[in-house]
NUBANU-46709 format. One record per residue (C-alpha): residue in one letter; x, y, z. Coordinates in steps of 0.1 Angstrom, whole numbers, padded with zeros to 4 digits, always signed. Example, Ala and Ser with C-alpha at 12.3 -4.5 7.8 and 13.67 -1.06 7.14 Angstrom:
! residues 2
A+0123-0045+0078S+0137-0011+0071
This chain:
! residues 477
M+0731+1058+1318G+0728+1071+1282A+0716+1100+1262A+0682+1102+1246P+0680+1084+1213L+0689+1104+1182P+0659+1116+1161A+0653+1090+1134D+0640+1115+1109E+0671+1137+1110P+0693+1129+1080P+0731+1128+1086R+0751+1156+1073T+0785+1149+1058L+0809+1167+1036A+0796+1145+1008D+0761+1158+1015L+0774+1194+1012N+0793+1186+0981P+0776+1156+0964E+0796+1161+0932S+0828+1152+0949R+0838+1115+0946E+0873+1118+0959P+0881+1110+0996W+0886+1141+1016Y+0921+1130+1025P+0942+1109+1001D+0941+1072+1009F+0921+1079+1041D+0890+1059+1031R+0911+1030+1021F+0929+1030+1054F+0897+1034+1075R+0875+1009+1056P+0885+0978+1076Y+0875+0994+1108L+0839+1003+1097P+0823+0970+1108L+0835+0975+1144F+0814+1007+1146D+0784+0996+1126L+0767+0977+1155D+0731+0983+1142G+0737+0977+1105T+0726+1012+1095G+0761+1026+1088R+0754+1058+1108T+0778+1052+1136A+0805+1041+1111E+0800+1073+1092Q+0803+1093+1124A+0836+1075+1132R+0850+1084+1098R+0840+1120+1101Y+0854+1123+1136C+0887+1109+1126R+0889+1133+1096G+0882+1161+1120L+0911+1151+1141L+0933+1152+1110G+0922+1187+1101N+0945+1217+1102E+0925+1235+1129E+0943+1239+1163V+0912+1231+1185K+0902+1194+1185S+0874+1193+1210M+0840+1178+1201E+0822+1210+1192P+0848+1224+1167I+0852+1189+1151A+0814+1187+1146E+0813+1222+1131R+0842+1217+1108T+0830+1184+1094G+0794+1195+1088T+0780+1174+1116P+0753+1182+1141C+0770+1187+1174H+0747+1164+1193R+0756+1136+1169T+0793+1140+1175Q+0788+1141+1213H+0766+1110+1212F+0792+1091+1191I+0819+1099+1216T+0800+1099+1249D+0772+1074+1246S+0776+1052+1215P+0782+1015+1225W+0809+1007+1201P+0838+0989+1218P+0870+1009+1220E+0891+0979+1231L+0882+0959+1200V+0889+0989+1177Q+0923+0993+1194L+0931+0956+1190A+0921+0958+1153H+0944+0988+1149A+0973+0970+1167K+0968+0941+1143D+0967+0962+1112M+0997+0984+1121G+1016+0953+1133R+1010+0937+1099R+1025+0968+1083F+1054+0975+1106A+1062+0948+1132S+1096+0931+1131P+1117+0908+1154N+1135+0939+1166G+1104+0957+1178V+1097+0968+1214L+1065+0969+1233A+1069+1002+1252L+1047+1009+1283D+1042+1043+1299D+1015+1066+1313E+1006+1102+1306G+0988+1127+1328D+0967+1156+1317P+0959+1183+1342K+0922+1189+1348K+0902+1215+1368G+0876+1202+1392D+0867+1166+1399D+0839+1159+1374S+0860+1139+1349A+0864+1102+1352G+0895+1092+1372V+0906+1127+1379Y+0924+1130+1412R+0954+1147+1428Q+0982+1124+1417Y+1016+1124+1400C+1014+1140+1366G+1043+1129+1345N+1044+1158+1320R+1044+1183+1349G+1068+1163+1371K+1048+1168+1402E+1015+1159+1419E+0985+1177+1403N+0948+1173+1397C+0948+1152+1366Q+0937+1122+1346V+0963+1095+1339G+0962+1071+1310V+0983+1039+1307C+0995+1034+1271L+1012+1005+1252S+1030+1014+1220Y+1049+0994+1195V+1083+1008+1186R+1104+0996+1157P+1139+1011+1161D+1160+1020+1131P+1196+1010+1140E+1211+1034+1115R+1190+1065+1120Y+1173+1071+1153A+1147+1096+1139N+1135+1069+1114M+1120+1047+1142K+1084+1038+1137S+1060+1039+1167F+1023+1037+1171G+0997+1032+1199M+0984+0997+1205G+0962+1002+1235M+0953+1028+1261Q+0933+1027+1293L+0924+1053+1319Y+0939+1047+1353L+0913+1048+1381P+0928+1058+1415K+0916+1037+1444E+0898+1067+1460R+0878+1071+1428A+0871+1034+1423E+0855+1033+1457D+0835+1065+1452P+0799+1055+1441V+0789+1091+1433H+0819+1096+1411R+0814+1063+1394E+0778+1071+1385K+0784+1107+1375T+0812+1097+1351H+0796+1064+1338I+0823+1041+1350P+0812+1005+1342E+0805+0982+1372E+0832+0957+1361I+0860+0983+1363E+0878+0980+1396Y+0910+0996+1410Q+0942+0983+1394P+0977+0995+1398K+0992+1010+1366W+1015+0981+1361K+0985+0957+1361I+0967+0978+1335G+0999+0977+1314L+1001+0940+1318D+0966+0935+1306L+0973+0957+1276I+1004+0935+1269D+0984+0903+1272R+0958+0917+1248V+0985+0924+1222R+1003+0891+1228S+0972+0874+1215L+0981+0888+1181K+1015+0871+1182L+1032+0901+1167P+1070+0897+1165H+1090+0918+1191R+1122+0915+1210A+1113+0930+1245V+1090+0950+1267A+1104+0984+1277A+1092+1007+1305D+1106+1034+1329A+1114+1030+1366D+1078+1035+1377Y+1070+1001+1361G+1105+0986+1366R+1103+0989+1404A+1072+0967+1405G+1086+0932+1413D+1052+0916+1405F+1052+0932+1370R+1087+0919+1363K+1078+0884+1376A+1046+0884+1354L+1068+0891+1323R+1092+0864+1332D+1063+0839+1337R+1052+0849+1301K+1088+0845+1288E+1088+0881+1278P+1123+0896+1278Y+1124+0931+1293V+1145+0962+1295L+1131+0982+1325G+1144+1013+1342V+1149+1011+1380H+1158+1036+1408P+1195+1030+1416T+1190+1040+1453Q+1160+1017+1458T+1172+0985+1440E+1195+0959+1455V+1214+0932+1436L+1238+0904+1444L+1269+0905+1422P+1286+0872+1412G+1312+0865+1438G+1300+0895+1458K+1319+0904+1489G+1305+0883+1517G+1275+0875+1495E+1258+0908+1506P+1233+0926+1484R+1243+0961+1474K+1223+0991+1461L+1228+0998+1424S+1239+1033+1432D+1268+1019+1453V+1276+0994+1425A+1279+1021+1400K+1302+1042+1422G+1325+1012+1427L+1330+1004+1391P+1365+1010+1378E+1369+1036+1350K+1377+1009+1325A+1343+0994+1329W+1327+1024+1313K+1325+1025+1275K+1315+1053+1252V+1292+1036+1227V+1279+1050+1194W+1245+1034+1193S+1228+1053+1164K+1229+1083+1142G+1209+1115+1149T+1200+1145+1128K+1231+1163+1140G+1256+1134+1140K+1265+1103+1160L+1245+1095+1192T+1267+1082+1220M+1261+1069+1255E+1286+1063+1283A+1276+1029+1297A+1287+1000+1318L+1273+0964+1320V+1274+0940+1350R+1257+0907+1357A+1237+0904+1389K+1207+0888+1407V+1180+0912+1418C+1173+0910+1456V+1142+0917+1477G+1144+0919+1514G+1181+0910+1513K+1175+0877+1494P+1182+0871+1457I+1154+0862+1433E+1167+0831+1418D+1150+0834+1384E+1158+0871+1380Q+1194+0870+1369V+1198+0901+1348G+1222+0923+1330V+1224+0957+1346V+1232+0986+1323F+1244+1018+1339E+1242+1050+1319R+1264+1078+1331R+1252+1113+1325T+1266+1147+1335N+1244+1150+1367E+1232+1115+1374T+1236+1078+1367K+1206+1058+1353A+1201+1020+1358Y+1182+0995+1337L+1175+0958+1342L+1177+0936+1311W+1163+0900+1314G+1163+0874+1286L+1186+0895+1264D+1220+0881+1273E+1228+0872+1237L+1227+0909+1226G+1258+0931+1224L+1259+0963+1244R+1252+0985+1214T+1220+0966+1207Q+1210+0967+1243L+1214+1005+1244Q+1192+1007+1213L+1165+0989+1232I+1169+1012+1261R+1165+1042+1239A+1136+1027+1219R+1113+1035+1248W+1115+1071+1237G+1091+1061+1209I+1062+1061+1232E+1071+1096+1243L+1070+1106+1207W+1035+1090+1204F+1023+1112+1233E+1039+1143+1217H+1023+1137+1183A+0990+1127+1197K+0988+1160+1215S+1005+1185+1192E+0990+1172+1159L+0957+1154+1170G+0946+1172+1201L+0947+1143+1226D+0950+1167+1255Q+0921+1189+1243F+0893+1164+1250E+0866+1180+1271G+0844+1150+1278R+0840+1138+1313T+0828+1102+1311W+0847+1069+1311P+0833+1058+1277G+0840+1092+1262W+0876+1092+1272H+0883+1058+1258H+0863+1066+1226N+0883+1097+1219V+0917+1081+1227T+0908+1053+1202M+0900+1077+1174V+0932+1096+1181M+0951+1063+1177L+0934+1057+1143A+0942+1092+1131H+0978+1088+1142G+0981+1054+1125F+0969+1069+1092L+0997+1096+1094K+1022+1069+1103V+1013+1049+1072Q+1016+1080+1051R+1050+1088+1067S+1063+1054+1059E+1059+1062+1022G+1078+1095+1025K+1113+1082+1019G+1114+1080+0981E+1140+1101+0964R+1143+1125+0993G+1171+1106+1010P+1173+1084+1041P+1155+1107+1066L+1118+1102+1069P+1097+1134+1071T+1084+1145+1105L+1048+1136+1114S+1038+1173+1113A+1053+1176+1078V+1034+1146+1067K+1002+1161+1080R+1009+1194+1064G+1017+1177+1030V+0984+1158+1032Q+0965+1190+1040H+0980+1208+1011R+0970+1180+0987V+0934+1183+1000T+0935+1221+0995Y+0948+1217+0959E+0921+1191+0950L+0893+1213+0962G+0908+1244+0947M+0910+1228+0913R+0873+1218+0915L+0863+1254+0923I+0883+1267+0894E+0869+1242+0869E+0832+1242+0881E+0809+1263+0859D+0775+1255+0876R+0768+1282+0902D+0750+1259+0927R+0776+1232+0926R+0803+1259+0929E+0787+1272+0961R+0786+1237+0975L+0822+1232+0966L+0830+1264+0984I+0814+1252+1016T+0835+1220+1014Y+0866+1240+1006S+0862+1262+1036Y+0866+1232+1059A+0899+1222+1043M+0913+1257+1038G+0936+1273+1062R+0968+1270+1042P+0978+1288+1010L+0980+1268+0978K+1015+1259+0966L+1027+1278+0936T+1054+1271+0910K+1084+1295+0907D+1066+1314+0878G+1035+1319+0899H+1012+1291+0885L+0992+1267+0906F+1014+1237+0916A+0998+1203+0909S+1008+1168+0920K+0990+1136+0929D+1016+1128+0955W+1012+1145+0989R+1049+1142+0994D+1055+1169+0969Y+1038+1193+0992L+1060+1187+1022D+1078+1220+1016A+1046+1240+1010P+1042+1273+1030R+1021+1278+1061W+0999+1307+1068
């Protein structure tokens, strides 16, 4: 099912149309970043869909708080029905764009110390008209709720010396389709779920995303995920079959292991193993440096074989890392990482936080949770565009070290600096332009970027710089 074709005689409206005198990209370096992706959108050779993609991504990068389709269309000078068609009905393949993004970002940032981090994110929804929406566990609410859940794979490159300088970016994301929805023909038709999409558990979706990225042969050290994935024995076995080392959370009260020389050869729950460890087994390890000083973890490491049904799994001999907190003890299974010291293992455990950071930035800066479309294609198209916008900010952030010292700026600061640079460029054109008609067109363009005051020097003059990093400390409204 698709929307009616777009009127062929209606010319596209862009910021360049509103301001034809402007030859600079609306965001510094954005066009150069986005150019390699254009052929993936231009399926009919006209360039119209590619231009829509570029405008939508710029709309996500704007300083406005609302990031749903209608405001994005309005603020990028685009007819609303064109924006809706691009997201909801256009046939461009999100999985290929995501793969191209993973390849590009991997070329820039991948390292042998990198981690493939897997997790899912739920967004509460009212009603049952959106694809995949169902009453299910919603991670960001910590309880069952009517929501959509997306499974996401991110690449995380830890910084062993400064935790906040880690680099993370999305590599793939797919909507989870609960079994009840997968078997509901009315829901499938109403939300345009493709025929080939069947029910898959979350870990299987995650494994498919990992396989997709593995085809790129990007260097990495391990796969990391929380206990919701670590408890799936089939998932762990699939990773071992692929020779993929892993660091996976597990539930201590639900996971049994056999310790070397264990008493009577009987499996024990990890929660009991942790309680029985002598105090000397626990070590306080400084594993990185945070913004407020050293980051420490109280941890213990034992060797064991994981058991199922009281029997050990012969090829799953693992290192079990226990993390002792004030009110609980966490447990992690590490396979294929025996050669690493405890400090490095703890860095891998903490690297999974990078995907949480991705969710946080995608929502707070790029409106991931504000999408109002209801179809399966629309959800995946919007998520993919958010990934591209986030990738652009990550590339800009990586250039933000310079003379400002070791800490990299936050992503929100990067976005603010880029926006101030845009505001300055357009403001200067308004000041310099003498032709009234051109000045009016510039004013229209300026209104889309405005929303923040221009930065001034100490003596009250207009501050000018070609480097967006010089605007990191610019004021907000």
